[in-house]
Every structure is written in structure tokens, then in C-alpha cells.
C-alpha positions in Angstrom: 34.3 28.1 -54.4 37.2 25.9 -55.0 37.4 22.4 -53.7 39.3 23.3 -50.9 37.0 25.9 -49.6 34.1 23.3 -50.0 35.7 20.8 -48.0 36.7 23.0 -45.1 32.9 24.3 -45.2 31.7 20.7 -45.0 34.3 20.2 -42.3 33.0 23.1 -39.8 29.7 21.9 -40.8 30.3 18.2 -39.9 32.2 19.5 -36.7 29.6 21.6 -35.6 27.1 18.8 -36.1 29.6 16.5 -34.2 29.7 18.8 -31.2 25.3 19.3 -31.1 25.4 15.4 -31.4 27.9 15.2 -28.4 25.7 17.7 -26.2 22.4 16.3 -27.0 24.0 12.5 -25.7 25.5 14.4 -22.9 22.3 16.1 -21.6 20.2 12.5 -23.0 22.5 10.7 -20.6 22.2 13.4 -17.2 17.8 13.2 -17.8 18.3 8.9 -17.8 20.4 8.9 -14.9 18.0 11.5 -13.6 15.1 9.0 -14.8 16.3 5.9 -13.5 17.0 8.0 -10.1 13.2 9.0 -10.6 12.6 5.3 -10.6 14.4 3.7 -8.0 12.6 6.0 -5.7 9.7 5.5 -6.8 10.1 1.6 -6.7 11.4 2.2 -3.0 8.2 4.2 -1.9 5.9 0.9 -3.9 7.9 -1.3 -1.4 7.3 1.3 1.6 3.6 1.9 0.3 2.8 -2.2 0.3 4.6 -2.9 3.5 1.8 0.2 5.4 -1.1 -1.7 3.3 0.6 -5.5 4.7 0.7 -3.6 8.1 -3.0 -2.0 7.8 -4.6 -5.8 6.3 -3.0 -7.7 9.8 -4.3 -4.8 12.2 -7.8 -4.8 9.8 -7.6 -9.0 10.6 -6.8 -8.1 14.3 -9.6 -5.7 14.7 -12.4 -7.7 12.9 -11.1 -11.0 15.1 -11.5 -8.8 18.1 -14.9 -7.4 17.3 -15.8 -11.2 17.0 -14.6 -12.3 20.2 -16.6 -8.8 21.6 -19.1 -9.7 20.5 -19.5 -13.7 21.5 -18.8 -12.3 24.7 -21.7 -9.9 24.8 -23.6 -13.2 23.5 -22.4 -15.3 26.5 -23.6 -12.5 28.8 -26.8 -12.3 27.3 -27.3 -16.0 27.3 -26.0 -16.3 31.2 -29.0 -13.6 31.9 -31.7 -15.6 30.4 -30.1 -19.1 31.8 -30.3 -17.0 34.8 -34.0 -15.9 34.3 -35.0 -18.8 33.2 -33.8 -20.7 36.2 -35.6 -18.4 38.5 -38.7 -19.0 36.4 -38.2 -23.0 36.9 -37.6 -21.9 40.3 -40.6 -20.4 41.2 -42.9 -23.3 39.1 -41.1 -25.4 41.8 -42.1 -22.9 44.9 -45.2 -22.6 43.5 -46.0 -26.6 42.7 -43.9 -27.4 46.6 -46.9 -24.9 48.0 -49.8 -27.1 46.4 
């Protein structure tokens, strides 16, 4: 092989490697764009889920407050019933004492 053939062979090899490199670069660029799109979609999903979580926490706090108020109402009704019974008992005692 003379120098010219060697140079042509080296040039062809270089050209082939450059094309391979360009193809790999193009593929990597597409993959990178796809991955960036996935990251953006995941970030949007995370924001959506955080909003749902925040809403659920607010709903939970509202339900907890409503349950506490409901329990307080029941306690109030129970207390009113006990107080009414005590008043009846006192009235019975007063009636018995006044009969004597």
C-alpha cells in the first residue's frame, strides 16, 4: 500500500466514524428531548397530586372540626337531659317536703 491508499483508507475510516458519531449524537438528542418531556410531565403530575393532597388535608380538617362540633352538640343535649332530670328530682323533693 502506498501513502495515497493509506490516506484514503484513513479518511474513509474517519468519515465513517464521524457519521456514526453524528448518528449517535442525533439519537442522544432525541432521547434527551424525550426524557425532558417525561420530567415535565412528572413535574406536572406531582403538582396535581400536591394540590389533591392539600385539598384532602383541608377536607380532613373540616370533617374533623364538624365531628368535634357534632360531639359537642351531643354532649350539650346529654347535659340538658341530665339537668332536666335533676330539676325534676329537685321538684319532687320540694313537693315531698312541702307536703309534710
